[in-house]
N, C-alpha and C positions, 0 to 999 in steps of 0.2 A: 504494500500500500504506500502511496506517495501523498504527502500533504503539501498543498500549495498555499503560499501566502503572497498576496499581491499588495505591495506598498507603493504609494504615490509620494514622490518628493517634488515639491513645487519649486519655483524659481527663488524663493526666499529660504529654501532648505527646511520648510515645514513638512512634516510627515503625516500621512493618514493611512490606516490599514483599510484597503478597499474591499478585499475579498479573502475568504478562507475556503479551501476546497480540498478534495481528495480524489485520487484515481485508484481504483482497486482492480487490477487485471487478474488477480488470483481467483476471483469469483467467476461463475459461469451463469449468465453473461457478465462481462465486465461492468463495473459500476463507476460512475463519476458524479460528483455533486459540487456545487459552488454556492456560497451564500455570503451575505454581508454581516459580520459580527457587530454586536452592539458595542458602544464605547466602553461600557462596563467590563467587557471581556478582555480589554487591553490594559495591562497594568504598567508596561514600559514600552515606549515607542520614541526613540531618540536617534539623532544623527550626530555622531561624535567622531572626530578624526577620520573622516571618510569611511565610517563603519555604522551600519544600522544596528541598534540594540533593540530587540523586540521580545517582549514576554506577553503571551496571551493564552488564555484557557477558556474553555466553554464547551457547550454541547448543543447538538441539534437532534431533535427526534427523541423517541423513547423505545424501549424494548429492543428487539433484535435489529431494528432499522436505525438505531441511535448511532451517532458519531460523536465522539468526544476527542478534544485535543488539548494538549498542554505543551506549549512551545516556548523555549527560552533560547534564543539564538543571537549571535553577533555575526553579521555578514558584511563583506566589503562592498563598497559602492565604486563602480567604474563610471567615469564620465566619458560621454561620446562627444566628439566634435567633428568639424569639417576637415 
C-alpha cells in the first residue's frame, strides 16, 4: 500500500496539505482513494531549510473499509526553474 500526501507551497512559502490518498495494488481489484483532510488532522506543517516537516493523522470510513494514517515525515523540496 502506498500513501500519498499532496502539499501546496505558494509563492510566499506558505504550506497547505491539499490531499491524502492511498493506492493498494495488493487487493483484487486494486483500490485507490483520495480525500481532503481537515485542518485538525495536521499537527505540523512547516517549510524549514528547504525541507517540508509534516505530521498528520486521521481516519476515513469505518469497519473493514476504514483507512487510517499516521505520518511524520521530513522531505526535501526541489525548486524548478527555467
